PASE-605923 format. One line per field, with one value per residue (C-alpha): residue number from 1; chain; x, y, z. Coordinates in nm, 3 decimals. Layout:
% residues N
nr	c(NUM ...)
kette	c(A ...)
px	c(X ...)
py	c(Y ...)
pz	c(Z ...)
***
This chain:
% residues 263
nr	c(1 2 3 4 5 6 7 8 9 10 11 12 13 14 15 16 17 18 19 20 21 22 23 24 25 26 27 28 29 30 31 32 33 34 35 36 37 38 39 40 41 42 43 44 45 46 47 48 49 50 51 52 53 54 55 56 57 58 59 60 61 62 63 64 65 66 67 68 69 70 71 72 73 74 75 76 77 78 79 80 81 82 83 84 85 86 87 88 89 90 91 92 93 94 95 96 97 98 99 100 101 102 103 104 105 106 107 108 109 110 111 112 113 114 115 116 117 118 119 120 121 122 123 124 125 126 127 128 129 130 131 132 133 134 135 136 137 138 139 140 141 142 143 144 145 146 147 148 149 150 151 152 153 154 155 156 157 158 159 160 161 162 163 164 165 166 167 168 169 170 171 172 173 174 175 176 177 178 179 180 181 182 183 184 185 186 187 188 189 190 191 192 193 194 195 196 197 198 199 200 201 202 203 204 205 206 207 208 209 210 211 212 213 214 215 216 217 218 219 220 221 222 223 224 225 226 227 228 229 230 231 232 233 234 235 236 237 238 239 240 241 242 243 244 245 246 247 248 249 250 251 252 253 254 255 256 257 258 259 260 261 262 263)
kette	c(A A A A A A A A A A A A A A A A A A A A A A A A A A A A A A A A A A A A A A A A A A A A A A A A A A A A A A A A A A A A A A A A A A A A A A A A A A A A A A A A A A A A A A A A A A A A A A A A A A A A A A A A A A A A A A A A A A A A A A A A A A A A A A A A A A A A A A A A A A A A A A A A A A A A A A A A A A A A A A A A A A A A A A A A A A A A A A A A A A A A A A A A A A A A A A A A A A A A A A A A A A A A A A A A A A A A A A A A A A A A A A A A A A A A A A A A A A A A A A A A A A A A A A A A A A A A A A A A A A A A A A A)
px	c(-0.351 -0.558 -0.418 -0.471 -0.276 0.006 0.032 0.023 0.296 0.512 0.485 0.555 0.861 1.000 0.905 1.068 1.418 1.567 1.858 1.622 1.464 1.805 1.899 1.573 1.639 1.952 1.810 1.511 1.762 1.986 2.066 2.396 2.610 2.686 3.006 2.839 2.550 2.793 2.966 2.644 2.461 2.770 2.635 2.863 2.913 2.765 2.447 2.396 2.458 2.222 1.942 1.981 1.931 1.615 1.481 1.551 1.389 1.076 1.075 1.133 1.448 1.609 1.971 2.072 2.440 2.599 2.349 2.032 1.710 1.401 1.078 0.800 0.543 0.805 0.885 0.519 0.533 0.860 0.737 0.419 0.619 0.856 0.568 0.394 0.712 0.738 0.372 0.429 0.738 0.540 0.262 0.514 0.705 0.386 0.206 0.030 -0.111 -0.262 -0.351 -0.705 -0.794 -1.065 -0.934 -1.270 -1.256 -0.922 -0.985 -0.868 -0.613 -0.477 -0.429 -0.249 -0.020 0.039 0.414 0.386 0.381 0.710 0.887 0.624 0.695 0.462 0.367 0.231 0.111 0.309 0.232 0.389 0.249 -0.104 -0.181 0.118 -0.082 -0.325 -0.049 0.150 -0.134 -0.230 0.117 0.113 -0.223 -0.129 0.189 0.007 -0.191 -0.335 -0.519 -0.740 -0.874 -1.117 -1.236 -1.458 -1.532 -1.533 -1.229 -1.278 -0.979 -1.085 -1.287 -1.003 -0.745 -0.959 -1.014 -0.638 -0.570 -0.835 -0.717 -0.370 -0.509 -0.517 -0.751 -0.916 -1.132 -1.309 -1.498 -1.691 -2.001 -2.323 -2.375 -2.080 -2.120 -2.281 -2.059 -1.749 -1.876 -2.050 -1.764 -1.542 -1.531 -1.831 -1.638 -1.359 -1.612 -1.826 -1.525 -1.377 -1.705 -1.744 -1.392 -1.415 -1.141 -1.333 -1.522 -1.703 -1.849 -2.088 -2.141 -2.453 -2.280 -2.007 -1.651 -1.402 -1.075 -0.882 -0.670 -0.488 -0.298 -0.081 0.176 0.469 0.315 0.020 -0.112 -0.341 -0.544 -0.764 -1.055 -1.026 -1.237 -1.460 -1.564 -1.363 -1.104 -0.747 -0.625 -0.296 -0.123 -0.104 0.115 0.294 0.490 0.637 0.744 0.605 0.460 0.277 0.133 0.004 -0.134 -0.325 -0.451 -0.585 -0.757 -0.916 -1.044 -1.180 -1.374 -1.490 -1.627 -1.813 -1.959 -2.070 -2.226)
py	c(-3.578 -3.336 -3.084 -2.786 -2.953 -3.033 -2.667 -2.557 -2.803 -2.698 -2.331 -2.407 -2.608 -2.317 -2.051 -2.233 -2.173 -1.842 -2.037 -2.218 -1.888 -1.732 -2.025 -1.986 -1.611 -1.692 -1.980 -1.767 -1.534 -1.796 -2.168 -2.247 -2.516 -2.554 -2.350 -2.072 -2.062 -2.060 -1.758 -1.574 -1.641 -1.621 -1.927 -2.216 -2.502 -2.759 -2.553 -2.490 -2.856 -2.995 -2.754 -2.828 -3.195 -3.112 -2.889 -3.157 -3.430 -3.212 -3.160 -2.785 -2.791 -3.026 -3.091 -3.095 -3.175 -2.984 -2.700 -2.661 -2.522 -2.402 -2.581 -2.360 -2.429 -2.364 -2.030 -1.936 -2.041 -1.857 -1.537 -1.544 -1.587 -1.304 -1.072 -1.164 -1.088 -0.748 -0.675 -0.759 -0.535 -0.251 -0.283 -0.299 0.002 0.210 0.045 0.365 0.414 0.066 -0.042 0.038 0.178 0.082 -0.072 -0.202 0.023 -0.114 -0.363 -0.723 -0.656 -0.345 -0.543 -0.816 -0.551 -0.365 -0.402 -0.154 0.106 -0.010 0.318 0.527 0.773 0.843 1.208 1.293 1.612 1.753 1.986 2.275 2.176 2.046 2.103 1.910 1.631 1.869 2.106 1.814 1.697 2.056 2.125 1.806 1.897 2.257 2.145 1.899 1.942 1.590 1.493 1.210 1.224 1.069 1.328 1.162 1.499 1.869 2.064 2.442 2.469 2.196 2.421 2.676 2.401 2.255 2.601 2.664 2.335 2.417 2.777 2.646 2.426 2.108 1.808 1.662 1.359 1.345 1.081 1.253 1.200 1.325 1.540 1.770 1.781 2.125 2.269 2.183 2.259 2.590 2.731 2.721 3.041 3.029 3.110 2.862 2.594 2.627 2.637 2.327 2.135 2.235 2.116 1.801 1.923 1.821 1.499 1.434 1.102 1.157 0.866 0.809 0.586 0.700 0.697 0.555 0.640 0.953 0.929 1.177 1.093 1.364 1.360 1.298 1.146 0.986 1.007 0.782 0.850 0.616 0.632 0.500 0.210 0.455 0.613 0.935 1.034 1.022 1.372 1.314 1.081 0.996 0.775 0.956 0.796 0.900 0.564 0.438 0.127 0.327 0.549 0.246 0.103 0.423 0.453 0.096 0.154 0.476 0.308 0.012 0.243 0.453 0.141 0.050 0.400 0.404 0.059)
pz	c(0.483 0.272 0.026 0.259 0.538 0.298 0.201 0.565 0.658 0.362 0.456 0.823 0.724 0.524 0.778 1.069 0.934 0.830 0.681 0.441 0.345 0.282 0.061 -0.130 -0.155 -0.353 -0.557 -0.657 -0.823 -0.982 -0.937 -0.765 -0.606 -0.235 -0.237 -0.429 -0.180 0.114 -0.033 -0.120 0.208 0.434 0.618 0.716 0.471 0.710 0.768 0.397 0.315 0.581 0.485 0.115 0.196 0.395 0.119 -0.140 0.073 0.098 -0.281 -0.253 -0.463 -0.712 -0.799 -1.164 -1.217 -0.928 -0.911 -0.705 -0.852 -0.668 -0.765 -0.908 -0.633 -0.367 -0.528 -0.478 -0.110 -0.059 -0.228 -0.019 0.301 0.220 0.132 0.456 0.652 0.483 0.564 0.930 0.935 0.775 1.034 1.318 1.186 1.180 1.468 1.581 1.231 1.187 1.541 1.657 1.316 1.068 0.745 0.618 0.311 0.198 -0.079 -0.051 -0.324 -0.151 0.170 -0.023 -0.172 0.152 0.103 -0.186 0.093 0.245 0.158 0.337 0.612 0.901 0.943 1.287 1.449 1.738 2.027 1.840 1.498 1.539 1.168 1.037 0.871 0.700 0.586 0.445 0.222 0.140 0.005 -0.200 -0.351 -0.433 -0.608 -0.832 -1.153 -1.155 -0.839 -0.728 -0.376 -0.134 0.116 0.380 0.544 0.461 0.569 0.546 0.311 0.069 -0.168 -0.198 -0.253 -0.532 -0.676 -0.681 -0.861 -1.125 -1.159 -1.246 -1.521 -1.316 -1.327 -1.021 -0.943 -0.609 -0.416 -0.138 0.077 -0.080 0.229 0.150 -0.230 -0.246 0.027 -0.174 -0.526 -0.456 -0.251 -0.559 -0.764 -1.000 -1.318 -1.237 -1.140 -1.453 -1.682 -1.515 -1.541 -1.908 -1.992 -1.781 -1.550 -1.239 -1.178 -0.853 -0.741 -0.447 -0.208 -0.002 0.251 0.487 0.362 0.608 0.439 0.342 0.029 -0.191 -0.510 -0.658 -0.935 -0.702 -0.390 -0.216 0.137 0.337 0.649 0.852 1.090 1.444 1.557 1.747 1.415 1.442 1.183 1.309 1.227 1.405 1.160 0.791 0.576 0.295 0.014 -0.320 -0.463 -0.793 -0.628 -0.363 -0.635 -0.824 -0.498 -0.428 -0.787 -0.779 -0.446 -0.573 -0.888 -0.689 -0.455 -0.754 -0.926 -0.609 -0.596 -0.959 -0.944)
***
């Protein structure tokens, strides 16, 4: 049996039993004996005992005195499994956002860390509020003085939103298609624009290739929009989140795309 098959079999063995994963949940926090694990997991003594034996026989845990300890490599497997489960839950929770949408511009790292968006909420347009997604991001942008954004298209309100941020002493970094560079820049008040450029308050990174992601990063929140597989932007739904992890996730994605643009 080769090394890859051994890893696959180990992961399958752990994934096949929620009881084993619950035991590992507890042991990953602190070593314990059988009775302690029974109390913490609220699983019967016989089930805990039998699964501890199986885990020990597969070298996933070791017993020292009367306490069980998780092995380092198993902790890696277990953490990977739990993160994968959370990613699946996130995708299922926001199925309409992810399904039939293009995620090619998400970096490998951002996909790996998709669970950083677990506290997101899905904002969708309605029959009586067809501008709900745009107005949500607009409000976030106008309330922020530090903004990073990827605008894959020109919305008529973008120049005025940028102008308002700059007028209030804000800083903004933009990644936009080359094709809309002039339309955005020269629709900002001339005095405000020149002053912002002089003071380094606005930085724009034009892209020759198409952008296939919409991203805004404000002081208190971030928002993410995707394109459909047919190439059209999905204006009807965005993910919005204000957690620290989601903010870091968005910042890292922005910087990754910016590096790709500059190089």
